[in-house]
ZAGUMAR-301942 format. One line per 5 residues: number of its first residue (from 1); their letters; for each residue x negated, y negated, z negated of C-alpha. Coordinates in Angstrom, 3 decimals. Example, Ala and Ser with C-alpha at 12.3 -4.5 7.8 and 13.67 -1.06 7.14 Angstrom:
BEGIN
1 = AS = -12.300,4.500,-7.800 | -13.670,1.060,-7.140
END
This chain:
BEGIN
1 = MSADK = 139.485,44.580,-119.047 | 138.143,41.160,-119.271 | 134.744,42.453,-118.282 | 136.093,44.183,-115.107 | 137.881,41.076,-114.056
6 = RLSPS = 134.731,39.085,-114.292 | 132.894,41.587,-112.010 | 135.478,41.814,-109.185 | 134.955,38.388,-107.626 | 131.233,38.953,-107.481
11 = GSDGR = 131.668,42.270,-105.630 | 134.067,40.701,-103.163 | 131.538,38.002,-102.324 | 128.841,40.588,-101.578 | 130.992,42.464,-99.136
16 = GSRKV = 131.888,39.217,-97.360 | 128.249,38.260,-97.003 | 127.402,41.595,-95.493 | 130.169,41.199,-92.936 | 128.896,37.761,-91.964
21 = LWLVA = 125.360,39.047,-91.582 | 126.566,41.960,-89.531 | 128.594,39.630,-87.278 | 125.632,37.303,-86.816 | 123.413,40.268,-85.918
26 = CVAVV = 125.942,41.486,-83.333 | 126.169,38.055,-81.761 | 122.373,37.814,-81.617 | 122.122,41.216,-79.987 | 124.765,40.279,-77.414
31 = LAAVG = 123.054,36.969,-76.673 | 119.680,38.680,-76.310 | 121.174,41.299,-73.979 | 122.838,38.615,-71.885 | 119.565,36.671,-71.712
36 = IVQRR = 117.614,39.755,-70.662 | 120.166,40.615,-67.965 | 120.199,37.046,-66.656 | 116.407,36.916,-66.639 | 116.292,40.178,-64.741
41 = LHYVH = 118.863,38.941,-62.241 | 116.928,35.705,-61.734 | 113.718,37.700,-61.248 | 115.342,39.966,-58.680 | 116.861,36.957,-56.894
46 = LQGQT = 113.530,35.102,-56.901 | 111.753,38.187,-55.642 | 114.268,38.493,-52.804 | 113.871,34.824,-51.912 | 110.078,35.149,-51.942
51 = TEASI = 110.214,38.216,-49.752 | 112.661,36.477,-47.441 | 110.491,33.361,-47.229 | 107.364,35.402,-46.507 | 108.858,36.596,-43.206
56 = PDVQM = 108.122,33.922,-40.572 | 110.837,32.758,-38.202 | 109.947,33.105,-34.540 | 111.644,32.104,-31.324 | 111.402,34.199,-28.182
61 = TDVLP = 110.884,33.213,-24.579 | 111.082,35.192,-21.362 | 108.151,36.102,-19.137 | 109.399,34.695,-15.850 | 108.402,35.694,-12.307
66 = GPATR = 106.084,33.406,-10.397 | 107.669,30.574,-8.430 | 108.601,31.145,-4.802 | 106.905,27.842,-4.019 | 104.278,25.714,-5.726
71 = DLTLP = 104.857,21.972,-5.784 | 102.189,19.330,-6.233 | 102.218,15.540,-5.936 | 98.961,13.698,-5.250 | 97.928,10.230,-4.061
76 = ANIEA = 96.944,9.974,-0.400 | 95.306,7.494,1.974 | 96.710,6.915,5.451 | 94.273,6.079,8.228 | 94.648,5.522,11.961
81 = WYEAP = 94.114,8.349,14.397 | 91.236,6.308,15.838 | 90.007,2.951,14.584 | 87.041,1.146,16.095 | 85.322,-2.117,15.159
86 = IYAQV = 84.250,-3.924,18.343 | 80.989,-5.888,18.430 | 79.470,-8.102,21.104 | 76.747,-6.600,23.285 | 75.579,-9.983,24.623
91 = SGYVK = 74.743,-13.292,22.983 | 76.696,-16.401,23.825 | 79.708,-18.529,22.993 | 83.301,-17.303,22.994 | 85.040,-18.647,26.071
96 = MWYTD = 88.538,-17.438,25.127 | 90.290,-14.714,23.142 | 93.508,-13.200,24.484 | 94.877,-10.887,21.770 | 95.746,-11.627,18.171
101 = FGAVV = 96.620,-9.550,15.102 | 99.155,-6.829,15.839 | 98.867,-7.086,19.621 | 99.622,-3.845,21.464 | 96.836,-3.172,23.970
106 = KQGDV = 96.006,-0.576,26.590 | 92.604,0.915,27.266 | 90.534,-1.620,29.252 | 92.632,-4.667,28.354 | 90.474,-7.791,27.941
111 = LAEIN = 90.437,-9.012,24.359 | 88.052,-11.941,24.771 | 85.408,-13.417,27.112 | 81.936,-14.736,26.288 | 79.982,-17.463,28.116
116 = TPSLD = 76.370,-16.348,28.631 | 74.467,-18.902,30.720 | 71.054,-17.547,29.795 | 72.131,-14.013,30.667 | 73.522,-15.232,33.994
121 = AEYHA = 70.201,-16.876,34.793 | 68.289,-13.714,33.926 | 70.653,-11.698,36.093 | 70.073,-13.981,39.076 | 66.323,-13.847,38.472
126 = AQANL = 66.446,-10.061,38.458 | 68.321,-10.056,41.749 | 65.755,-12.416,43.280 | 62.893,-10.267,41.988 | 64.549,-7.240,43.585
131 = NVELA = 64.677,-9.054,46.925 | 60.970,-9.940,46.609 | 60.037,-6.367,45.820 | 62.131,-5.118,48.748 | 60.288,-7.478,51.112
136 = KYKLA = 56.939,-6.342,49.771 | 58.005,-2.730,50.128 | 59.020,-3.211,53.759 | 55.652,-4.867,54.518 | 53.781,-2.033,52.752
141 = VITAD = 55.701,0.573,54.761 | 54.911,-1.189,58.059 | 51.228,-1.479,57.122 | 51.025,2.165,56.069 | 52.656,3.297,59.332
146 = RWKAL = 50.146,1.318,61.388 | 47.171,2.742,59.472 | 48.574,6.247,59.848 | 48.886,5.675,63.615 | 45.145,4.967,63.802
151 = QGTQA = 44.332,7.989,61.665 | 41.800,10.303,63.332 | 40.145,7.585,65.402 | 36.897,5.745,64.850 | 38.810,2.464,64.248
156 = VAQQE = 39.786,3.183,60.599 | 38.424,5.235,57.795 | 40.511,7.985,56.248 | 40.086,6.328,52.859 | 41.806,3.175,54.050
161 = VSVQV = 44.704,5.179,55.439 | 45.214,6.889,52.084 | 45.044,3.537,50.255 | 47.744,1.983,52.438 | 50.042,5.007,52.076
166 = ANAAA = 49.601,4.955,48.267 | 50.257,1.193,48.229 | 53.570,1.743,50.034 | 54.575,4.407,47.472 | 53.655,2.096,44.591
171 = QEARV = 55.681,-0.699,46.107 | 58.649,1.651,46.382 | 58.372,2.337,42.662 | 58.370,-1.426,41.985 | 61.587,-1.690,43.996
176 = DAARH = 63.175,1.026,41.875 | 62.113,-0.774,38.696 | 63.540,-4.054,39.966 | 66.786,-2.320,40.943 | 67.101,-0.791,37.438
181 = AVDRY = 66.575,-4.245,35.960 | 69.398,-5.561,38.091 | 71.604,-2.652,37.010 | 70.824,-3.453,33.382 | 71.832,-7.072,33.768
186 = EALEG = 74.943,-6.044,35.682 | 75.908,-3.860,32.717 | 75.303,-6.763,30.325 | 77.384,-9.001,32.579 | 80.184,-6.487,32.124
191 = FKKIV = 79.917,-6.922,28.345 | 80.885,-10.571,28.728 | 84.437,-9.222,28.625 | 85.405,-7.592,25.323 | 87.833,-4.796,26.207
196 = APFDG = 89.978,-2.343,24.233 | 88.344,1.113,24.014 | 91.718,2.929,23.856 | 95.454,2.339,23.597 | 96.433,0.912,20.234
201 = IVTNR = 97.000,-2.244,18.243 | 94.660,-5.044,17.212 | 94.312,-4.800,13.436 | 91.642,-7.524,12.993 | 90.357,-10.563,14.860
206 = FVNVG = 87.233,-12.295,13.585 | 86.511,-14.602,16.513 | 87.469,-18.084,17.689 | 86.878,-20.137,20.799 | 83.412,-21.692,20.794
211 = AYVNA = 82.018,-19.370,18.129 | 78.517,-18.079,18.773 | 78.170,-14.309,18.840 | 74.941,-12.399,18.639 | 74.193,-9.344,20.743
216 = GRGDV = 75.077,-6.219,18.809 | 75.720,-8.147,15.609 | 79.146,-9.641,16.142 | 80.221,-13.077,15.005 | 77.474,-14.871,13.072
221 = TAQGG = 78.864,-16.416,9.892 | 77.701,-19.545,8.124 | 75.743,-17.349,5.691 | 73.893,-15.676,8.547 | 75.816,-12.414,8.283
226 = AAELF = 77.756,-10.771,11.053 | 81.151,-9.133,11.498 | 82.970,-7.340,14.256 | 84.921,-9.395,16.767 | 88.009,-7.163,16.786
231 = SVADV = 89.305,-3.937,15.284 | 91.576,-1.747,17.369 | 93.500,1.213,15.954 | 95.287,4.054,17.692 | 98.422,4.610,15.580
236 = HAMRV = 100.468,6.998,17.727 | 99.691,9.476,14.938 | 98.055,8.984,11.557 | 95.502,10.915,9.570 | 96.286,11.454,5.898
241 = FVSVP = 93.503,12.243,3.441 | 94.312,13.848,0.085 | 91.802,14.733,-2.640 | 93.054,18.033,-4.073 | 91.705,19.017,-7.539
246 = QDYAS = 89.760,22.251,-7.759 | 92.458,23.868,-9.951 | 94.980,23.498,-7.117 | 92.712,24.241,-4.157 | 94.407,27.628,-3.721
251 = VISPK = 97.518,25.914,-2.304 | 95.549,24.616,0.710 | 96.405,26.620,3.822 | 98.078,26.159,7.207 | 101.352,27.148,5.480
256 = LKVSL = 101.207,23.964,3.416 | 104.274,21.741,3.801 | 103.812,18.092,2.962 | 106.106,15.090,2.890 | 104.890,11.526,2.383
261 = SVPQF = 106.467,8.518,0.746 | 105.143,4.972,0.991 | 106.066,2.016,-1.236 | 107.391,-0.109,1.644 | 110.024,2.520,2.550
266 = PGRKF = 111.444,3.800,-0.748 | 113.542,6.913,-0.417 | 112.227,7.754,3.057 | 110.134,10.861,3.709 | 107.610,11.408,6.480
271 = TAKYL = 106.730,14.985,7.389 | 103.001,15.730,7.572 | 101.180,18.782,8.901 | 98.033,20.451,7.638 | 95.024,19.810,9.883
276 = TTAAA = 91.836,20.826,8.084 | 89.955,20.736,4.810 | 86.362,19.942,3.917 | 85.866,23.432,2.400 | 83.543,21.873,-0.186
281 = FNAST = 84.138,20.072,-3.469 | 82.950,16.607,-4.334 | 80.408,17.067,-7.120 | 81.492,13.926,-8.983 | 85.284,14.351,-8.796
286 = RTVTT = 85.633,18.156,-8.342 | 88.144,17.570,-5.578 | 88.253,18.728,-1.967 | 89.252,16.394,0.852 | 92.220,17.740,2.792
291 = ELTVD = 93.261,16.163,6.094 | 96.872,16.032,7.267 | 98.519,14.508,10.313 | 101.822,12.706,10.686 | 103.466,11.466,13.891
296 = NPDRL = 104.037,7.719,14.029 | 106.048,6.958,17.201 | 107.735,3.907,15.648 | 104.474,2.558,14.162 | 106.113,2.389,10.724
301 = LWPNS = 103.000,3.733,9.019 | 100.055,1.357,8.938 | 96.370,2.172,8.630 | 94.690,2.038,5.209 | 97.966,2.264,3.299
306 = YASAF = 98.645,4.200,0.102 | 101.083,7.120,-0.010 | 102.287,9.872,-2.325 | 101.925,13.356,-0.860 | 104.468,15.927,-2.033
311 = MQAPG = 102.896,19.302,-1.285 | 104.766,22.587,-1.201 | 102.936,25.880,-0.753 | 104.132,29.501,-0.946 | 104.017,30.962,-4.450
316 = NPDLA = 103.654,34.534,-5.706 | 106.836,35.894,-7.340 | 104.952,39.015,-8.453 | 102.950,37.033,-11.003 | 104.108,36.487,-14.574
321 = IIPES = 104.678,32.909,-15.767 | 104.806,31.849,-19.427 | 104.803,28.497,-21.237 | 101.409,27.197,-22.325 | 102.762,27.034,-25.869
326 = ALIFR = 103.011,30.857,-25.986 | 99.243,31.362,-25.729 | 97.089,32.245,-28.741 | 93.383,31.421,-28.593 | 91.221,33.527,-30.887
331 = AQGTQ = 87.819,35.163,-31.033 | 89.307,38.235,-29.362 | 90.239,36.098,-26.349 | 93.509,34.729,-25.064 | 96.548,36.583,-26.410
336 = VATVD = 100.340,36.491,-26.604 | 102.628,37.970,-29.258 | 105.474,40.417,-28.649 | 108.056,41.811,-31.082 | 109.118,45.474,-31.196
341 = SGGYA = 112.580,46.794,-32.006 | 111.703,46.972,-35.703 | 110.899,43.282,-35.897 | 107.106,43.634,-36.083 | 104.769,41.381,-34.105
346 = HLVSV = 102.046,42.776,-31.835 | 99.216,40.789,-30.250 | 98.484,41.490,-26.580 | 95.375,40.276,-24.748 | 96.139,38.595,-21.427
351 = TVGNN = 94.242,37.248,-18.421 | 95.241,33.706,-17.466 | 95.455,32.640,-13.823 | 96.271,29.205,-12.445 | 97.467,26.400,-14.669
356 = LGNAV = 100.848,25.141,-13.440 | 101.117,22.175,-15.797 | 103.425,23.193,-18.667 | 103.153,26.854,-17.692 | 100.375,29.279,-16.758
361 = ELLSG = 100.091,32.359,-14.599 | 99.232,35.678,-16.235 | 97.276,38.155,-14.168 | 97.444,40.985,-16.723 | 98.703,41.837,-20.195
366 = VHKGE = 102.460,41.355,-19.910 | 104.891,41.615,-17.030 | 107.828,39.573,-15.854 | 111.034,40.404,-17.684 | 109.356,40.980,-21.050
371 = RIIDN = 109.913,38.717,-24.045 | 107.184,37.064,-26.078 | 106.996,34.701,-29.036 | 107.068,31.045,-28.074 | 104.742,28.737,-29.997
376 = PSAGL = 103.430,31.433,-32.388 | 101.769,30.448,-35.632 | 97.982,30.403,-35.697 | 98.121,32.731,-38.717 | 100.290,35.388,-37.094
381 = LEGQK = 98.826,38.869,-37.704 | 99.081,42.158,-35.860 | 101.994,44.218,-37.228 | 103.394,41.351,-39.304 | 107.118,41.399,-40.000
386 = VRIVP = 108.903,38.515,-38.266 | 112.447,37.253,-37.986 | 113.813,36.303,-34.580 | 115.897,33.147,-34.603 | 117.777,31.573,-31.691
391 = PTLGY = 116.032,28.775,-29.816 | 116.972,25.176,-30.448 | 119.314,24.022,-27.696 | 117.875,21.064,-25.831 | 114.398,21.495,-27.335
396 = NVQPQ = 113.140,25.046,-26.892 | 115.713,25.844,-24.223 | 117.732,23.682,-21.886 | 121.527,24.073,-21.844 | 122.759,26.276,-19.006
401 = PHAEG = 125.764,25.396,-16.840 | 128.932,27.173,-17.906 | 129.569,30.238,-15.754 | 132.894,31.982,-15.348 | 133.303,34.716,-17.912
406 = TNDNA = 130.346,33.487,-19.958 | 130.796,32.740,-23.629 | 128.715,29.729,-24.581 | 128.957,30.651,-28.262 | 127.669,34.121,-27.538
411 = RAMPE = 124.545,32.617,-25.997 | 123.882,30.763,-29.226 | 124.149,33.885,-31.405 | 120.928,35.377,-32.830 | 119.460,38.396,-31.149
416 = EGSAP = 119.913,41.876,-32.512 | 117.938,42.409,-35.688 | 117.925,38.752,-36.701 | 119.831,37.188,-39.525 | 122.128,34.156,-39.160
421 = SEDRK = 120.642,30.923,-40.431 | 123.375,30.587,-43.092 | 122.347,33.908,-44.666 | 118.781,32.741,-45.010 | 119.697,29.684,-47.034
END
């Protein structure tokens, strides 16, 4: 019995050890299973996040109809209907000038007078020479008549008769020449008075009493140059010249409506009408000169002033208009991206028309009313899965005024087939 008692504690310890080992093994198995499950869950979650992140977010924009009107603002130059620099036709000293800057004149009004003593003397000499030639002509006629009366007799030779008749004809020609000389000096005498060529205003005066003026060269300056005596402008209507860039030349037509603004009258508009266009581009600027007219009954518009021309021309509502940011430029040409009902992107080749600034016209490819991707990624591929997200209010789309029965929150909801932004986080 003593031997059995000594063996019992040892057997009890062995069974206890086996229980501990078994418990430790169970815990290890449970921990390993939990770790494997967690690892698998993390893998599945990471795979879902990777798949989710691989789908690009895109924002859509509408293909709008072309504008009913096309608006364009360009700088313009205003010029007088007529403007003429007036030079002297005779040499002499200014006797007096009668009109100053801004004077309103009528056609034929005297602007200034010139003293021409040398011209007066030449005019009187021409008149005297005419009188001499007239006297000689009368004598030649009398002599020729007398010789012709003796023609056919033995008193005179036929040759002498012919000579006297020819001499009378030659003297008549000298009278005509002398009379033309007198007419010439009479015309120059008329140029002693500088007159207005048409109704208008005096825009410049470059002459003073006692100043010497040179025939055809105007007022001689101290440097030996010359300038006009006066400038007269007809301002009952004004001509407006606008250089239209080649890209916008299609708006030029008689249907063009233009309003002008000038710095000296802020907030006031002047209506201009289309007159003509050069129908040719300037090779250095690639612009075409377009001429407009504007009535100026109150003479508020002045020649050679700067203006801003606000042009409005008929548009084409049948064209499709998209933002420039929606275009994709690749080796295949210009394209846009659409999205089908399954959320897959498709690239469509388009033909671009006129550039309207932030938007462009499309001549083919898509039609108004369709929806395309705005600002697509350069790496977007044909058939790629995409996720449509709502546009950013105030950035991609401007807020719309609240309309009766319209839910503003509903406008901010994602489109069908897109996931809310919270679900993507």
